[in-house]
Structure formats: C-alpha cells, structure tokens
RONU-367253 format. One record per residue: residue number from 1; x, y, z of N, C-alpha, C in turn. Coordinates in steps of 0.05 Angstrom, whole numbers. Last residue first. Example, Ala and Ser with C-alpha at 12.3 -4.5 7.8 and 13.67 -1.06 7.14 Angstrom:
<pakes>
<pake num="2" n_east="257" n_north="-45" n_up="142" ca_east="273" ca_north="-21" ca_up="143" c_east="258" c_north="1" c_up="157"/>
<pake num="1" n_east="264" n_north="-114" n_up="156" ca_east="246" ca_north="-90" ca_up="156" c_east="264" c_north="-66" c_up="156"/>
</pakes>
This chain:
<pakes>
<pake num="187" n_east="1304" n_north="264" n_up="3438" ca_east="1312" ca_north="238" ca_up="3428" c_east="1310" c_north="238" c_up="3398"/>
<pake num="186" n_east="1328" n_north="317" n_up="3479" ca_east="1312" ca_north="308" ca_up="3456" c_east="1322" c_north="282" c_up="3446"/>
<pake num="185" n_east="1362" n_north="338" n_up="3516" ca_east="1347" ca_north="314" ca_up="3524" c_east="1330" c_north="303" c_up="3501"/>
<pake num="184" n_east="1385" n_north="384" n_up="3498" ca_east="1403" ca_north="362" ca_up="3505" c_east="1387" c_north="336" c_up="3510"/>
<pake num="183" n_east="1342" n_north="419" n_up="3492" ca_east="1355" ca_north="409" ca_up="3468" c_east="1374" c_north="385" c_up="3473"/>
<pake num="182" n_east="1331" n_north="435" n_up="3543" ca_east="1314" ca_north="415" ca_up="3531" c_east="1325" c_north="404" c_up="3506"/>
<pake num="181" n_east="1367" n_north="477" n_up="3554" ca_east="1373" ca_north="450" ca_up="3563" c_east="1356" c_north="429" c_up="3549"/>
<pake num="180" n_east="1391" n_north="525" n_up="3516" ca_east="1365" ca_north="514" ca_up="3522" c_east="1369" c_north="484" c_up="3529"/>
<pake num="179" n_east="1435" n_north="574" n_up="3531" ca_east="1434" ca_north="545" ca_up="3527" c_east="1407" c_north="535" c_up="3536"/>
<pake num="178" n_east="1455" n_north="635" n_up="3504" ca_east="1435" ca_north="620" ca_up="3520" c_east="1435" c_north="591" c_up="3511"/>
<pake num="177" n_east="1523" n_north="660" n_up="3505" ca_east="1499" ca_north="650" ca_up="3491" c_east="1480" c_north="637" c_up="3511"/>
<pake num="176" n_east="1562" n_north="674" n_up="3539" ca_east="1554" ca_north="695" ca_up="3520" c_east="1531" c_north="685" c_up="3502"/>
<pake num="175" n_east="1578" n_north="634" n_up="3573" ca_east="1555" ca_north="649" ca_up="3581" c_east="1548" c_north="672" c_up="3562"/>
<pake num="174" n_east="1615" n_north="593" n_up="3575" ca_east="1601" ca_north="598" ca_up="3550" c_east="1576" c_north="615" c_up="3554"/>
<pake num="173" n_east="1639" n_north="572" n_up="3619" ca_east="1651" ca_north="596" ca_up="3607" c_east="1638" c_north="604" c_up="3581"/>
<pake num="172" n_east="1578" n_north="593" n_up="3650" ca_east="1607" ca_north="597" ca_up="3646" c_east="1620" c_north="571" c_up="3636"/>
<pake num="171" n_east="1515" n_north="594" n_up="3620" ca_east="1533" ca_north="580" ca_up="3638" c_east="1562" c_north="585" c_up="3631"/>
<pake num="170" n_east="1454" n_north="614" n_up="3619" ca_east="1479" ca_north="625" ca_up="3610" c_east="1500" c_north="614" c_up="3629"/>
<pake num="169" n_east="1395" n_north="574" n_up="3604" ca_east="1417" ca_north="584" ca_up="3621" c_east="1439" c_north="597" c_up="3605"/>
<pake num="168" n_east="1332" n_north="553" n_up="3612" ca_east="1349" ca_north="567" ca_up="3592" c_east="1370" c_north="581" c_up="3609"/>
<pake num="167" n_east="1303" n_north="489" n_up="3628" ca_east="1315" ca_north="515" ca_up="3636" c_east="1331" c_north="526" c_up="3613"/>
<pake num="166" n_east="1276" n_north="441" n_up="3624" ca_east="1274" ca_north="460" ca_up="3601" c_east="1285" c_north="487" c_up="3608"/>
<pake num="165" n_east="1314" n_north="402" n_up="3665" ca_east="1292" ca_north="401" ca_up="3646" c_east="1294" c_north="421" c_up="3624"/>
<pake num="164" n_east="1355" n_north="445" n_up="3709" ca_east="1343" ca_north="420" ca_up="3699" c_east="1322" c_north="425" c_up="3678"/>
<pake num="163" n_east="1415" n_north="467" n_up="3741" ca_east="1391" ca_north="472" ca_up="3726" c_east="1380" c_north="445" c_up="3715"/>
<pake num="162" n_east="1457" n_north="496" n_up="3788" ca_east="1446" ca_north="471" ca_up="3778" c_east="1419" c_north="477" c_up="3765"/>
<pake num="161" n_east="1517" n_north="535" n_up="3795" ca_east="1488" ca_north="531" ca_up="3792" c_east="1481" c_north="504" c_up="3782"/>
<pake num="160" n_east="1568" n_north="537" n_up="3812" ca_east="1556" ca_north="562" ca_up="3803" c_east="1526" c_north="560" c_up="3800"/>
<pake num="159" n_east="1607" n_north="510" n_up="3861" ca_east="1583" ca_north="505" ca_up="3845" c_east="1571" c_north="532" c_up="3838"/>
<pake num="158" n_east="1676" n_north="509" n_up="3859" ca_east="1653" ca_north="525" ca_up="3869" c_east="1630" c_north="520" c_up="3850"/>
<pake num="157" n_east="1727" n_north="466" n_up="3877" ca_east="1706" ca_north="471" ca_up="3858" c_east="1683" c_north="487" c_up="3871"/>
<pake num="156" n_east="1790" n_north="494" n_up="3899" ca_east="1766" ca_north="477" ca_up="3903" c_east="1746" c_north="484" c_up="3881"/>
<pake num="155" n_east="1831" n_north="531" n_up="3898" ca_east="1838" ca_north="502" ca_up="3900" c_east="1814" c_north="485" c_up="3908"/>
<pake num="154" n_east="1805" n_north="580" n_up="3888" ca_east="1819" ca_north="575" ca_up="3913" c_east="1823" c_north="545" c_up="3918"/>
<pake num="153" n_east="1761" n_north="553" n_up="3841" ca_east="1768" ca_north="577" ca_up="3857" c_east="1781" c_north="568" c_up="3883"/>
<pake num="152" n_east="1734" n_north="531" n_up="3782" ca_east="1756" ca_north="527" ca_up="3801" c_east="1762" c_north="554" c_up="3815"/>
<pake num="151" n_east="1664" n_north="524" n_up="3776" ca_east="1688" ca_north="540" ca_up="3769" c_east="1709" c_north="534" c_up="3791"/>
<pake num="150" n_east="1610" n_north="484" n_up="3749" ca_east="1630" ca_north="490" ca_up="3770" c_east="1653" c_north="507" c_up="3759"/>
<pake num="149" n_east="1544" n_north="467" n_up="3739" ca_east="1566" ca_north="482" ca_up="3729" c_east="1584" c_north="490" c_up="3752"/>
<pake num="148" n_east="1501" n_north="415" n_up="3720" ca_east="1515" ca_north="428" ca_up="3743" c_east="1539" c_north="442" c_up="3731"/>
<pake num="147" n_east="1440" n_north="397" n_up="3693" ca_east="1466" ca_north="409" ca_up="3687" c_east="1476" c_north="422" c_up="3712"/>
<pake num="146" n_east="1395" n_north="342" n_up="3682" ca_east="1406" ca_north="363" ca_up="3698" c_east="1434" c_north="372" c_up="3687"/>
<pake num="145" n_east="1363" n_north="295" n_up="3670" ca_east="1360" ca_north="321" ca_up="3656" c_east="1370" c_north="344" c_up="3672"/>
<pake num="144" n_east="1373" n_north="245" n_up="3689" ca_east="1358" ca_north="263" ca_up="3707" c_east="1352" c_north="290" c_up="3694"/>
<pake num="143" n_east="1399" n_north="225" n_up="3643" ca_east="1377" ca_north="210" ca_up="3655" c_east="1360" c_north="228" c_up="3673"/>
<pake num="142" n_east="1442" n_north="260" n_up="3632" ca_east="1420" ca_north="257" ca_up="3612" c_east="1396" c_north="242" c_up="3623"/>
<pake num="141" n_east="1473" n_north="304" n_up="3669" ca_east="1461" ca_north="277" ca_up="3674" c_east="1437" c_north="274" c_up="3654"/>
<pake num="140" n_east="1533" n_north="337" n_up="3666" ca_east="1507" ca_north="334" ca_up="3654" c_east="1497" c_north="306" c_up="3659"/>
<pake num="139" n_east="1576" n_north="381" n_up="3694" ca_east="1566" ca_north="353" ca_up="3697" c_east="1538" c_north="353" c_up="3686"/>
<pake num="138" n_east="1631" n_north="420" n_up="3674" ca_east="1602" ca_north="416" ca_up="3674" c_east="1597" c_north="386" c_up="3678"/>
<pake num="137" n_east="1683" n_north="459" n_up="3699" ca_east="1673" ca_north="433" ca_up="3693" c_east="1642" c_north="433" c_up="3694"/>
<pake num="136" n_east="1738" n_north="504" n_up="3689" ca_east="1709" ca_north="499" ca_up="3691" c_east="1703" c_north="470" c_up="3685"/>
<pake num="135" n_east="1795" n_north="500" n_up="3690" ca_east="1781" ca_north="523" ca_up="3702" c_east="1751" c_north="519" c_up="3707"/>
<pake num="134" n_east="1845" n_north="453" n_up="3707" ca_east="1821" ca_north="458" ca_up="3691" c_east="1805" c_north="481" c_up="3705"/>
<pake num="133" n_east="1890" n_north="436" n_up="3735" ca_east="1887" ca_north="464" ca_up="3728" c_east="1864" c_north="471" c_up="3710"/>
<pake num="132" n_east="1899" n_north="388" n_up="3760" ca_east="1912" ca_north="392" ca_up="3735" c_east="1910" c_north="422" c_up="3726"/>
<pake num="131" n_east="1866" n_north="390" n_up="3805" ca_east="1895" ca_north="390" ca_up="3809" c_east="1910" c_north="397" c_up="3783"/>
<pake num="130" n_east="1816" n_north="389" n_up="3778" ca_east="1823" ca_north="412" ca_up="3794" c_east="1854" c_north="413" c_up="3798"/>
<pake num="129" n_east="1817" n_north="338" n_up="3755" ca_east="1816" ca_north="361" ca_up="3738" c_east="1824" c_north="387" c_up="3753"/>
<pake num="128" n_east="1819" n_north="306" n_up="3803" ca_east="1841" ca_north="306" ca_up="3784" c_east="1841" c_north="331" c_up="3767"/>
<pake num="127" n_east="1768" n_north="317" n_up="3825" ca_east="1792" ca_north="326" ca_up="3839" c_east="1817" c_north="326" c_up="3821"/>
<pake num="126" n_east="1736" n_north="294" n_up="3781" ca_east="1734" ca_north="323" ca_up="3789" c_east="1759" c_north="332" c_up="3805"/>
<pake num="125" n_east="1752" n_north="239" n_up="3780" ca_east="1759" ca_north="257" ca_up="3758" c_east="1757" c_north="287" c_up="3766"/>
<pake num="124" n_east="1735" n_north="217" n_up="3831" ca_east="1762" ca_north="213" ca_up="3820" c_east="1769" c_north="235" c_up="3800"/>
<pake num="123" n_east="1682" n_north="232" n_up="3844" ca_east="1702" ca_north="226" ca_up="3865" c_east="1731" c_north="224" c_up="3855"/>
<pake num="122" n_east="1653" n_north="242" n_up="3795" ca_east="1653" ca_north="260" ca_up="3818" c_east="1677" c_north="256" c_up="3837"/>
<pake num="121" n_east="1666" n_north="198" n_up="3762" ca_east="1668" ca_north="226" ca_up="3752" c_east="1669" c_north="246" c_up="3774"/>
<pake num="120" n_east="1655" n_north="155" n_up="3796" ca_east="1682" ca_north="159" ca_up="3787" c_east="1685" c_north="188" c_up="3777"/>
<pake num="119" n_east="1599" n_north="162" n_up="3800" ca_east="1616" ca_north="162" ca_up="3824" c_east="1645" c_north="168" c_up="3816"/>
<pake num="118" n_east="1581" n_north="158" n_up="3745" ca_east="1577" ca_north="182" ca_up="3761" c_east="1595" c_north="184" c_up="3786"/>
<pake num="117" n_east="1584" n_north="111" n_up="3714" ca_east="1607" ca_north="129" ca_up="3715" c_east="1605" c_north="152" c_up="3735"/>
<pake num="116" n_east="1536" n_north="82" n_up="3715" ca_east="1561" ca_north="67" ca_up="3718" c_east="1586" c_north="85" c_up="3721"/>
<pake num="115" n_east="1495" n_north="120" n_up="3707" ca_east="1496" ca_north="105" ca_up="3733" c_east="1523" c_north="90" c_up="3737"/>
<pake num="114" n_east="1529" n_north="177" n_up="3680" ca_east="1513" ca_north="153" ca_up="3676" c_east="1514" c_north="138" c_up="3703"/>
<pake num="113" n_east="1542" n_north="244" n_up="3659" ca_east="1540" ca_north="224" ca_up="3680" c_east="1522" c_north="201" c_up="3672"/>
<pake num="112" n_east="1589" n_north="272" n_up="3621" ca_east="1561" ca_north="263" ca_up="3620" c_east="1558" c_north="240" c_up="3639"/>
<pake num="111" n_east="1631" n_north="326" n_up="3633" ca_east="1626" ca_north="297" ca_up="3637" c_east="1597" c_north="292" c_up="3637"/>
<pake num="110" n_east="1669" n_north="374" n_up="3604" ca_east="1641" ca_north="366" ca_up="3609" c_east="1641" c_north="336" c_up="3611"/>
<pake num="109" n_east="1717" n_north="424" n_up="3617" ca_east="1711" ca_north="396" ca_up="3613" c_east="1681" c_north="391" c_up="3619"/>
<pake num="108" n_east="1761" n_north="476" n_up="3598" ca_east="1734" ca_north="467" ca_up="3605" c_east="1730" c_north="438" c_up="3599"/>
<pake num="107" n_east="1814" n_north="480" n_up="3586" ca_east="1802" ca_north="502" ca_up="3602" c_east="1774" c_north="494" c_up="3612"/>
<pake num="106" n_east="1860" n_north="424" n_up="3589" ca_east="1837" ca_north="439" ca_up="3578" c_east="1828" c_north="461" c_up="3597"/>
<pake num="105" n_east="1930" n_north="418" n_up="3584" ca_east="1907" ca_north="420" ca_up="3602" c_east="1884" c_north="436" c_up="3590"/>
<pake num="104" n_east="1957" n_north="379" n_up="3534" ca_east="1952" ca_north="406" ca_up="3542" c_east="1927" c_north="406" c_up="3560"/>
<pake num="103" n_east="1965" n_north="331" n_up="3509" ca_east="1976" ca_north="334" ca_up="3536" c_east="1975" c_north="363" c_up="3546"/>
<pake num="102" n_east="1926" n_north="285" n_up="3472" ca_east="1932" ca_north="313" ca_up="3477" c_east="1943" c_north="316" c_up="3506"/>
<pake num="101" n_east="1939" n_north="231" n_up="3425" ca_east="1928" ca_north="242" ca_up="3451" c_east="1938" c_north="271" c_up="3453"/>
<pake num="100" n_east="1959" n_north="222" n_up="3376" ca_east="1936" ca_north="205" ca_up="3385" c_east="1924" c_north="215" c_up="3411"/>
<pake num="99" n_east="1972" n_north="283" n_up="3340" ca_east="1979" ca_north="260" ca_up="3357" c_east="1954" c_north="245" c_up="3365"/>
<pake num="98" n_east="1982" n_north="339" n_up="3324" ca_east="1979" ca_north="317" ca_up="3306" c_east="1988" c_north="292" c_up="3321"/>
<pake num="97" n_east="1945" n_north="386" n_up="3364" ca_east="1969" ca_north="371" ca_up="3358" c_east="1963" c_north="348" c_up="3339"/>
<pake num="96" n_east="1907" n_north="442" n_up="3341" ca_east="1908" ca_north="414" ca_up="3350" c_east="1935" c_north="401" c_up="3344"/>
<pake num="95" n_east="1928" n_north="508" n_up="3361" ca_east="1920" ca_north="488" ca_up="3341" c_east="1922" c_north="460" c_up="3353"/>
<pake num="94" n_east="1933" n_north="538" n_up="3408" ca_east="1926" ca_north="551" ca_up="3383" c_east="1917" c_north="532" c_up="3361"/>
<pake num="93" n_east="1917" n_north="533" n_up="3469" ca_east="1923" ca_north="513" ca_up="3449" c_east="1915" c_north="524" c_up="3422"/>
<pake num="92" n_east="1910" n_north="582" n_up="3494" ca_east="1924" ca_north="561" ca_up="3508" c_east="1932" c_north="538" c_up="3490"/>
<pake num="91" n_east="1882" n_north="613" n_up="3458" ca_east="1908" ca_north="624" ca_up="3468" c_east="1924" c_north="603" c_up="3484"/>
<pake num="90" n_east="1836" n_north="583" n_up="3450" ca_east="1857" ca_north="582" ca_up="3429" c_east="1883" c_north="595" c_up="3439"/>
<pake num="89" n_east="1814" n_north="544" n_up="3504" ca_east="1816" ca_north="571" ca_up="3492" c_east="1839" c_north="571" c_up="3473"/>
<pake num="88" n_east="1788" n_north="480" n_up="3496" ca_east="1812" ca_north="496" ca_up="3502" c_east="1808" c_north="524" c_up="3489"/>
<pake num="87" n_east="1743" n_north="430" n_up="3521" ca_east="1749" ca_north="454" ca_up="3505" c_east="1774" c_north="468" c_up="3515"/>
<pake num="86" n_east="1706" n_north="369" n_up="3514" ca_east="1727" ca_north="385" ca_up="3526" c_east="1733" c_north="408" c_up="3509"/>
<pake num="85" n_east="1665" n_north="314" n_up="3532" ca_east="1669" ca_north="338" ca_up="3515" c_east="1689" c_north="356" c_up="3530"/>
<pake num="84" n_east="1680" n_north="269" n_up="3563" ca_east="1659" ca_north="267" ca_up="3542" c_east="1662" c_north="290" c_up="3522"/>
<pake num="83" n_east="1750" n_north="252" n_up="3574" ca_east="1725" ca_north="267" ca_up="3580" c_east="1705" c_north="265" c_up="3557"/>
<pake num="82" n_east="1790" n_north="208" n_up="3589" ca_east="1776" ca_north="212" ca_up="3564" c_east="1749" c_north="226" c_up="3571"/>
<pake num="81" n_east="1857" n_north="209" n_up="3617" ca_east="1827" ca_north="211" ca_up="3619" c_east="1816" c_north="215" c_up="3591"/>
<pake num="80" n_east="1911" n_north="190" n_up="3655" ca_east="1900" ca_north="190" ca_up="3627" c_east="1870" c_north="190" c_up="3630"/>
<pake num="79" n_east="1965" n_north="211" n_up="3696" ca_east="1937" ca_north="205" ca_up="3692" c_east="1930" c_north="207" c_up="3663"/>
<pake num="78" n_east="2016" n_north="231" n_up="3698" ca_east="2012" ca_north="203" ca_up="3689" c_east="1983" c_north="195" c_up="3686"/>
<pake num="77" n_east="2023" n_north="284" n_up="3708" ca_east="2022" ca_north="266" ca_up="3731" c_east="2021" c_north="237" c_up="3724"/>
<pake num="76" n_east="2014" n_north="310" n_up="3659" ca_east="2042" ca_north="305" ca_up="3668" c_east="2044" c_north="286" c_up="3692"/>
<pake num="75" n_east="1960" n_north="275" n_up="3626" ca_east="1970" ca_north="296" ca_up="3644" c_east="1999" c_north="290" c_up="3652"/>
<pake num="74" n_east="1929" n_north="265" n_up="3566" ca_east="1951" ca_north="255" ca_up="3583" c_east="1961" c_north="278" c_up="3599"/>
<pake num="73" n_east="1866" n_north="249" n_up="3538" ca_east="1883" ca_north="270" ca_up="3550" c_east="1904" c_north="257" c_up="3568"/>
<pake num="72" n_east="1831" n_north="235" n_up="3481" ca_east="1847" ca_north="223" ca_up="3502" c_east="1867" c_north="244" c_up="3512"/>
<pake num="71" n_east="1766" n_north="265" n_up="3471" ca_east="1794" ca_north="262" ca_up="3465" c_east="1809" c_north="248" c_up="3488"/>
<pake num="70" n_east="1707" n_north="269" n_up="3466" ca_east="1721" ca_north="245" ca_up="3476" c_east="1750" c_north="243" c_up="3467"/>
<pake num="69" n_east="1702" n_north="322" n_up="3423" ca_east="1687" ca_north="301" ca_up="3436" c_east="1706" c_north="277" c_up="3442"/>
<pake num="68" n_east="1726" n_north="389" n_up="3429" ca_east="1727" ca_north="362" ca_up="3419" c_east="1710" c_north="343" c_up="3436"/>
<pake num="67" n_east="1738" n_north="455" n_up="3411" ca_east="1720" ca_north="437" ca_up="3426" c_east="1720" c_north="410" c_up="3413"/>
<pake num="66" n_east="1774" n_north="512" n_up="3417" ca_east="1775" ca_north="486" ca_up="3404" c_east="1759" c_north="467" c_up="3421"/>
<pake num="65" n_east="1754" n_north="581" n_up="3412" ca_east="1757" ca_north="556" ca_up="3426" c_east="1762" c_north="533" c_up="3406"/>
<pake num="64" n_east="1743" n_north="629" n_up="3385" ca_east="1765" ca_north="628" ca_up="3404" c_east="1769" c_north="603" c_up="3419"/>
<pake num="63" n_east="1675" n_north="655" n_up="3380" ca_east="1697" ca_north="638" ca_up="3371" c_east="1718" c_north="636" c_up="3393"/>
<pake num="62" n_east="1629" n_north="685" n_up="3394" ca_east="1656" ca_north="697" ca_up="3396" c_east="1679" c_north="681" c_up="3384"/>
<pake num="61" n_east="1576" n_north="672" n_up="3346" ca_east="1587" ca_north="675" ca_up="3372" c_east="1616" c_north="685" c_up="3371"/>
<pake num="60" n_east="1561" n_north="659" n_up="3295" ca_east="1540" ca_north="669" ca_up="3313" c_east="1550" c_north="672" c_up="3342"/>
<pake num="59" n_east="1613" n_north="618" n_up="3289" ca_east="1588" ca_north="624" ca_up="3275" c_east="1567" c_north="633" c_up="3294"/>
<pake num="58" n_east="1660" n_north="599" n_up="3310" ca_east="1656" ca_north="628" ca_up="3310" c_east="1631" c_north="637" c_up="3295"/>
<pake num="57" n_east="1675" n_north="547" n_up="3317" ca_east="1675" ca_north="557" ca_up="3290" c_east="1673" c_north="588" c_up="3290"/>
<pake num="56" n_east="1673" n_north="545" n_up="3374" ca_east="1695" ca_north="532" ca_up="3359" c_east="1697" c_north="544" c_up="3331"/>
<pake num="55" n_east="1628" n_north="578" n_up="3387" ca_east="1653" ca_north="580" ca_up="3401" c_east="1676" c_north="568" c_up="3386"/>
<pake num="54" n_east="1581" n_north="572" n_up="3355" ca_east="1590" ca_north="598" ca_up="3364" c_east="1618" c_north="600" c_up="3376"/>
<pake num="53" n_east="1586" n_north="514" n_up="3341" ca_east="1582" ca_north="536" ca_up="3322" c_east="1592" c_north="563" c_up="3332"/>
<pake num="52" n_east="1594" n_north="485" n_up="3390" ca_east="1614" ca_north="485" ca_up="3368" c_east="1611" c_north="508" c_up="3349"/>
<pake num="51" n_east="1550" n_north="484" n_up="3423" ca_east="1573" ca_north="501" ca_up="3430" c_east="1593" c_north="505" c_up="3407"/>
<pake num="50" n_east="1515" n_north="450" n_up="3395" ca_east="1505" ca_north="476" ca_up="3405" c_east="1529" c_north="495" c_up="3411"/>
<pake num="49" n_east="1547" n_north="405" n_up="3384" ca_east="1535" ca_north="420" ca_up="3362" c_east="1527" c_north="448" c_up="3371"/>
<pake num="48" n_east="1558" n_north="388" n_up="3436" ca_east="1580" ca_north="396" ca_up="3419" c_east="1570" c_north="412" c_up="3395"/>
<pake num="47" n_east="1506" n_north="375" n_up="3453" ca_east="1521" ca_north="396" ca_up="3467" c_east="1544" c_north="406" c_up="3449"/>
<pake num="46" n_east="1493" n_north="333" n_up="3418" ca_east="1478" ca_north="358" ca_up="3418" c_east="1493" c_north="381" c_up="3430"/>
<pake num="45" n_east="1531" n_north="295" n_up="3435" ca_east="1532" ca_north="305" ca_up="3408" c_east="1516" c_north="332" c_up="3405"/>
<pake num="44" n_east="1514" n_north="287" n_up="3488" ca_east="1541" ca_north="297" ca_up="3483" c_east="1543" c_north="309" c_up="3455"/>
<pake num="43" n_east="1462" n_north="266" n_up="3479" ca_east="1466" ca_north="291" ca_up="3495" c_east="1493" c_north="303" c_up="3489"/>
<pake num="42" n_east="1477" n_north="219" n_up="3451" ca_east="1461" ca_north="240" ca_up="3438" c_east="1463" c_north="266" c_up="3453"/>
<pake num="41" n_east="1506" n_north="189" n_up="3488" ca_east="1519" ca_north="199" ca_up="3464" c_east="1504" c_north="221" c_up="3451"/>
<pake num="40" n_east="1463" n_north="179" n_up="3524" ca_east="1487" ca_north="192" ca_up="3533" c_east="1501" c_north="205" c_up="3509"/>
<pake num="39" n_east="1429" n_north="149" n_up="3491" ca_east="1419" ca_north="174" ca_up="3503" c_east="1443" c_north="191" c_up="3512"/>
<pake num="38" n_east="1463" n_north="104" n_up="3476" ca_east="1453" ca_north="123" ca_up="3456" c_east="1444" c_north="150" c_up="3469"/>
<pake num="37" n_east="1519" n_north="93" n_up="3522" ca_east="1492" ca_north="87" ca_up="3510" c_east="1483" c_north="110" c_up="3492"/>
<pake num="36" n_east="1591" n_north="94" n_up="3509" ca_east="1566" ca_north="103" ca_up="3521" c_east="1541" c_north="94" c_up="3507"/>
<pake num="35" n_east="1632" n_north="35" n_up="3512" ca_east="1624" ca_north="59" ca_up="3498" c_east="1597" c_north="68" c_up="3510"/>
<pake num="34" n_east="1649" n_north="10" n_up="3579" ca_east="1641" ca_north="7" ca_up="3550" c_east="1634" c_north="34" c_up="3538"/>
<pake num="33" n_east="1707" n_north="25" n_up="3618" ca_east="1678" ca_north="26" ca_up="3614" c_east="1672" c_north="21" c_up="3584"/>
<pake num="32" n_east="1757" n_north="22" n_up="3669" ca_east="1747" ca_north="16" ca_up="3642" c_east="1717" c_north="18" c_up="3642"/>
<pake num="31" n_east="1814" n_north="46" n_up="3701" ca_east="1784" ca_north="45" ca_up="3701" c_east="1775" c_north="40" c_up="3673"/>
<pake num="30" n_east="1872" n_north="32" n_up="3734" ca_east="1859" ca_north="30" ca_up="3709" c_east="1829" c_north="28" c_up="3713"/>
<pake num="29" n_east="1908" n_north="73" n_up="3778" ca_east="1888" ca_north="53" ca_up="3775" c_east="1875" c_north="54" c_up="3748"/>
<pake num="28" n_east="1940" n_north="117" n_up="3786" ca_east="1953" ca_north="92" ca_up="3780" c_east="1934" c_north="68" c_up="3776"/>
<pake num="27" n_east="1905" n_north="160" n_up="3790" ca_east="1919" ca_north="150" ca_up="3814" c_east="1932" c_north="123" c_up="3810"/>
<pake num="26" n_east="1873" n_north="137" n_up="3734" ca_east="1872" ca_north="157" ca_up="3755" c_east="1885" c_north="146" c_up="3780"/>
<pake num="25" n_east="1866" n_north="123" n_up="3668" ca_east="1883" ca_north="118" ca_up="3691" c_east="1883" c_north="142" c_up="3710"/>
<pake num="24" n_east="1816" n_north="93" n_up="3628" ca_east="1827" ca_north="117" ca_up="3639" c_east="1845" c_north="108" c_up="3663"/>
<pake num="23" n_east="1789" n_north="65" n_up="3568" ca_east="1804" ca_north="63" ca_up="3592" c_east="1815" c_north="90" c_up="3601"/>
<pake num="22" n_east="1734" n_north="36" n_up="3536" ca_east="1750" ca_north="60" ca_up="3540" c_east="1764" c_north="56" c_up="3567"/>
<pake num="21" n_east="1718" n_north="-14" n_up="3488" ca_east="1723" ca_north="-7" ca_up="3516" c_east="1740" c_north="18" c_up="3517"/>
<pake num="20" n_east="1717" n_north="-27" n_up="3435" ca_east="1692" ca_north="-18" ca_up="3447" c_east="1694" c_north="-11" c_up="3476"/>
<pake num="19" n_east="1765" n_north="-79" n_up="3437" ca_east="1751" ca_north="-59" ca_up="3421" c_east="1724" c_north="-52" c_up="3435"/>
<pake num="18" n_east="1800" n_north="-89" n_up="3500" ca_east="1785" ca_north="-99" ca_up="3476" c_east="1771" c_north="-75" c_up="3462"/>
<pake num="17" n_east="1864" n_north="-59" n_up="3517" ca_east="1835" ca_north="-63" ca_up="3521" c_east="1821" c_north="-73" c_up="3496"/>
<pake num="16" n_east="1916" n_north="-47" n_up="3508" ca_east="1909" ca_north="-75" ca_up="3507" c_east="1879" c_north="-80" c_up="3512"/>
<pake num="15" n_east="1921" n_north="8" n_up="3517" ca_east="1923" ca_north="-2" ca_up="3489" c_east="1914" c_north="-31" c_up="3487"/>
<pake num="14" n_east="1918" n_north="7" n_up="3573" ca_east="1896" ca_north="19" ca_up="3558" c_east="1897" c_north="9" c_up="3529"/>
<pake num="13" n_east="1967" n_north="-17" n_up="3585" ca_east="1942" ca_north="-30" ca_up="3594" c_east="1918" c_north="-19" c_up="3579"/>
<pake num="12" n_east="2002" n_north="21" n_up="3564" ca_east="2001" ca_north="-6" ca_up="3551" c_east="1975" c_north="-21" c_up="3560"/>
<pake num="11" n_east="2000" n_north="60" n_up="3602" ca_east="1986" ca_north="65" ca_up="3577" c_east="1984" c_north="39" c_up="3561"/>
<pake num="10" n_east="1989" n_north="26" n_up="3666" ca_east="2005" ca_north="41" ca_up="3646" c_east="1989" c_north="44" c_up="3620"/>
<pake num="9" n_east="1978" n_north="19" n_up="3736" ca_east="1969" ca_north="17" ca_up="3708" c_east="1986" c_north="35" c_up="3690"/>
<pake num="8" n_east="2016" n_north="-15" n_up="3782" ca_east="2009" ca_north="11" ca_up="3773" c_east="2002" c_north="9" c_up="3743"/>
<pake num="7" n_east="1993" n_north="-71" n_up="3817" ca_east="2008" ca_north="-61" ca_up="3795" c_east="1998" c_north="-33" c_up="3787"/>
<pake num="6" n_east="1993" n_north="-82" n_up="3886" ca_east="1977" ca_north="-74" ca_up="3862" c_east="1995" c_north="-62" c_up="3841"/>
<pake num="5" n_east="2007" n_north="-135" n_up="3927" ca_east="2019" ca_north="-112" ca_up="3913" c_east="2002" c_north="-106" c_up="3888"/>
<pake num="4" n_east="1963" n_north="-153" n_up="3980" ca_east="1975" ca_north="-158" ca_up="3954" c_east="1986" c_north="-132" c_up="3941"/>
<pake num="3" n_east="1985" n_north="-146" n_up="4048" ca_east="1967" ca_north="-138" ca_up="4027" c_east="1980" c_north="-145" c_up="4000"/>
<pake num="2" n_east="2015" n_north="-205" n_up="4079" ca_east="2010" ca_north="-176" ca_up="4074" c_east="1990" c_north="-172" c_up="4052"/>
<pake num="1" n_east="2003" n_north="-255" n_up="4127" ca_east="2006" ca_north="-249" ca_up="4098" c_east="1998" c_north="-219" c_up="4094"/>
</pakes>
C-alpha cells in the first residue's frame, strides 16, 4: 500500500476554520493555531504602538511606513500567512488595499514566538519570507524576553543581533529610534 495522498490546502480551508482559530498555508499544508495568549498579544500591541508613532504616523520620526497587526497576506506562490506585525515602506505600498487580504510583499515582518509556534516560525515561515522577498524579520520571544533581528542578504538571513531583557537597541529597519526592550515585556 502506498503513501496516502495529502490534499493541498486551499483558502476555503482557512475560511472553514472555527472562530478563534488562525490558519496559514505554507507549502500546501494548512497550519492552525488559536488566538495568541495575553502576554504574546501585549508584546505585539506594545511594539506596534512604539513603532507606529514615528514610522506609520510620522510623529517624532521619519514616517514613510504602513504598519499593521496580524494582516492576512497572500503570496503569488499560494502561501497564506498571518504575521504578528508587518510593515511596508510607502513607496512599495502607498495605501492600504480595500480587501480582506494583502498580496504585496512586506518590507519587514515581526513574528512573536510562543512554544506552540516557534518551530513553524523558524523552519517554515522564515524561509518563505526570504523566498517572497521580505528584507527584514524580527523574532520576539515574550517568554524569554529576547529580540533577534535579521536582514536578507545573498538569499539567506543574516543575523544582525540578539538582545534581551532591558537592552536599548537601534534595530534595522527602524534604527532611527531607540527601542527599549523592557517596554515589550511590561504587563
């Protein structure tokens, strides 16, 4: 008897998920997870608040970005992902599309790691983001209080730095401001 034939996941599979579940399709496989826990959501909200003023709104910073929390992204390859926080330079996406999902490759993605998503974020999503053309990715672990910053170079991710706890950093592509990491861990 041969191997069972695995059905390629489709957008209809995501639409059929129960309320409170998020779905992503990577390599034709449907991955599901429940909505994030409060600590995870809090770190993401704080990050968006910290970056949104100077970069999205242009208040006290250079502006020039659109930053969103948990948008649904559709790649030409058929992959569908829901990053925790994502940003586009306005020259790449001048305004938000009026649609349920976005099909423009982001310039920056941030994934908030949790015990249930860390392996997928590192092993499936990071290579996908690189293939799609994302320039920067941040991995934030709210449990370990760490930030890892990567830049795409020569078809691979180059680690620019890892910081933790109460470090104050200037992290690409938002290195025109100081980011006080302890603000991401506050409860």
